[in-house]
C-alpha positions as CSV (number, residue, x, y, z in Angstrom):
1,M,18.2,73.5,-66.5
2,K,18.2,75.5,-63.3
3,L,19.4,73.7,-60.1
4,R,18.7,74.7,-56.6
5,A,21.7,76.2,-54.8
6,F,23.7,73.5,-53.0
7,S,27.1,73.9,-51.5
8,S,28.4,70.7,-53.0
9,F,27.3,67.8,-55.3
10,K,28.1,64.1,-54.9
11,I,28.8,61.9,-57.9
12,V,26.9,58.5,-57.7
13,L,27.8,55.7,-60.0
14,P,24.9,53.3,-60.5
15,L,25.9,50.1,-62.2
16,A,23.5,50.2,-65.1
17,F,22.7,53.9,-65.5
18,G,26.0,55.7,-66.0
19,L,27.1,58.9,-64.3
20,F,24.7,61.1,-62.4
21,F,25.0,64.2,-60.3
22,V,22.9,64.1,-57.1
23,A,22.2,66.8,-54.6
24,P,23.4,66.1,-51.0
25,E,19.9,66.1,-49.5
26,F,18.9,63.3,-51.8
27,V,21.9,61.3,-50.9
28,F,21.1,61.8,-47.2
29,W,17.4,60.7,-47.5
30,G,18.4,57.8,-49.8
31,A,20.8,56.6,-47.1
32,V,18.1,57.0,-44.4
33,I,15.6,54.9,-46.5
34,A,18.3,52.3,-47.3
35,F,19.1,52.0,-43.5
36,G,15.3,51.7,-42.7
37,I,14.9,48.9,-45.2
38,W,18.0,47.1,-43.9
39,Y,16.8,47.5,-40.3
40,L,13.3,46.1,-41.1
41,K,15.0,43.0,-42.7
42,N,17.5,42.5,-39.8
43,R,15.8,43.8,-36.7
44,P,15.7,41.5,-33.6
45,T,12.6,39.5,-33.4
46,V,11.1,39.2,-29.9
47,A,7.5,38.0,-29.4
48,P,5.2,40.7,-28.3
49,A,4.0,40.7,-24.7
50,A,0.9,38.7,-24.1
51,P,-0.9,37.9,-20.8
52,W,0.5,35.0,-18.9
53,K,-2.7,33.0,-19.1
54,H,-2.2,32.6,-22.9
55,Q,1.5,31.5,-22.9
56,K,3.3,28.5,-21.5
57,I,5.5,29.7,-18.6
58,E,8.2,27.8,-16.9
59,A,7.7,27.6,-13.1
60,V,10.8,27.5,-11.0
61,N,11.5,27.8,-7.3
62,H,15.2,28.7,-7.2
63,S,17.9,30.6,-9.1
64,G,19.6,29.0,-12.1
65,G,23.0,30.4,-11.4
66,A,25.2,33.2,-9.9
67,G,24.1,36.7,-10.6
68,G,20.4,36.1,-10.5
69,H,17.8,36.5,-13.2
70,R,17.5,39.8,-15.1
71,G,14.4,40.8,-17.0
72,L,11.3,42.8,-17.5
73,I,8.4,42.2,-15.0
74,I,5.5,41.2,-17.2
75,A,3.2,39.8,-14.5
76,M,3.2,39.6,-10.7
77,G,0.7,38.9,-7.9
78,D,-1.1,36.1,-6.1
79,D,-2.3,33.0,-7.8
80,H,-2.5,29.3,-7.2
81,F,1.1,27.8,-7.4
82,S,2.0,27.0,-11.0
83,H,-1.4,28.5,-12.0
84,D,-3.1,25.2,-10.9
85,K,-6.3,25.7,-9.0
86,R,-5.6,22.6,-7.0
87,N,-2.6,24.2,-5.4
88,K,-2.4,26.8,-2.6
89,M,-2.2,30.5,-3.3
90,S,1.3,31.9,-3.6
91,F,3.0,35.0,-4.8
92,F,4.8,35.0,-8.2
93,I,6.8,37.3,-10.4
94,T,7.2,36.6,-14.2
95,L,10.3,38.0,-15.9
96,R,10.9,38.2,-19.6
97,N,14.7,37.9,-20.3
98,E,16.1,40.9,-22.1
99,T,18.1,39.0,-24.7
100,S,16.3,35.7,-25.3
101,G,12.7,36.8,-24.7
102,K,12.2,33.7,-22.5
103,E,9.7,34.0,-19.8
104,T,10.3,32.5,-16.4
105,T,8.0,32.6,-13.4
106,F,9.4,32.6,-9.8
107,W,7.2,31.6,-6.9
108,G,7.6,32.3,-3.2
109,V,6.2,33.9,-0.1
110,D,9.3,36.1,0.2
111,L,8.8,37.6,-3.3
112,R,5.8,39.5,-1.8
113,R,8.1,41.1,0.7
114,V,10.6,42.0,-2.0
115,A,7.9,43.4,-4.3
116,R,6.5,45.5,-1.5
117,E,9.9,46.8,-0.2
118,Q,11.2,47.6,-3.6
119,E,7.8,49.0,-4.8
120,L,8.0,46.7,-7.9
121,S,5.4,47.0,-10.7
122,T,4.8,45.5,-14.1
123,G,7.2,47.0,-16.6
124,D,10.1,47.4,-14.3
125,L,13.5,46.1,-15.4
126,V,14.9,44.1,-12.4
127,Q,17.3,41.4,-11.4
128,L,16.0,38.7,-8.9
129,E,18.7,37.0,-6.8
130,H,18.1,33.9,-4.8
131,M,19.8,34.5,-1.5
132,G,19.3,31.1,0.2
133,Q,16.8,29.0,2.0
134,Q,15.4,28.8,5.5
135,P,14.0,25.5,6.9
136,V,10.3,25.7,7.7
137,T,7.4,23.3,8.7
138,I,4.1,23.7,6.9
139,N,0.8,21.8,6.8
140,K,0.3,20.0,3.5
141,E,-3.2,19.1,2.5
142,I,-4.1,15.4,2.1
143,R,-6.5,14.7,-0.8
144,D,-8.6,11.7,-1.6
145,Q,-8.8,10.2,-5.1
146,S,-11.5,12.6,-6.2
147,G,-9.3,15.6,-5.2
148,H,-11.1,16.7,-2.1
149,V,-9.1,17.8,1.0
150,I,-9.5,15.2,3.8
151,G,-6.9,16.5,6.2
152,T,-3.4,18.0,6.7
153,R,0.0,16.7,7.8
154,P,3.1,18.7,8.8
155,I,6.1,18.5,6.4
156,R,9.5,20.0,6.7
157,T,10.6,22.0,3.7
158,H,12.4,25.3,2.9
159,R,11.5,28.9,2.2
160,N,13.5,30.7,-0.5
161,E,14.9,34.2,0.3
162,W,15.1,36.7,-2.5
163,R,16.6,40.1,-3.3
164,A,15.7,42.4,-6.2
165,N,17.8,45.1,-7.9
166,V,15.8,47.6,-9.9
167,F,17.5,48.9,-13.1
168,S,14.7,51.0,-14.5
169,R,11.1,51.7,-13.5
170,C,8.0,51.8,-15.6
171,Y,5.8,54.7,-14.6
172,S,2.4,54.2,-16.2
């Protein structure tokens, strides 16, 4: 039996088959295949991206803790607050958390300024930080029982201020 020229041979001891001599290139490719099988069984499972209209998204108005919210921008733009046609138009940014895959939508007028100044786009990896609140007075719509607007009244509320740190950009 003629063998190809190899610099060395490895001895492999399969449990049921006895002693075999195996060429190094076969050992290498066997290890690659074994790793691939292991990875497919143990890979992290994160749901694939889907349009925001088809997924339940948590709407929040303020930061959940120090350090802000880090994630991938999967959607941004103008829409009715909480995606409810009865609400006024507002700007939103939806982030998908890097580790948990949880999607969170942030709403606010100031997010439009942040997105414009930082030139944010879908696919960017960012951290949104809630910097505080400013008191404002706005006109709230008054609706009748059928949902039609019958007037407005001034109410005192606050406007959230935001800052964004961009970690990586998506150039598509």
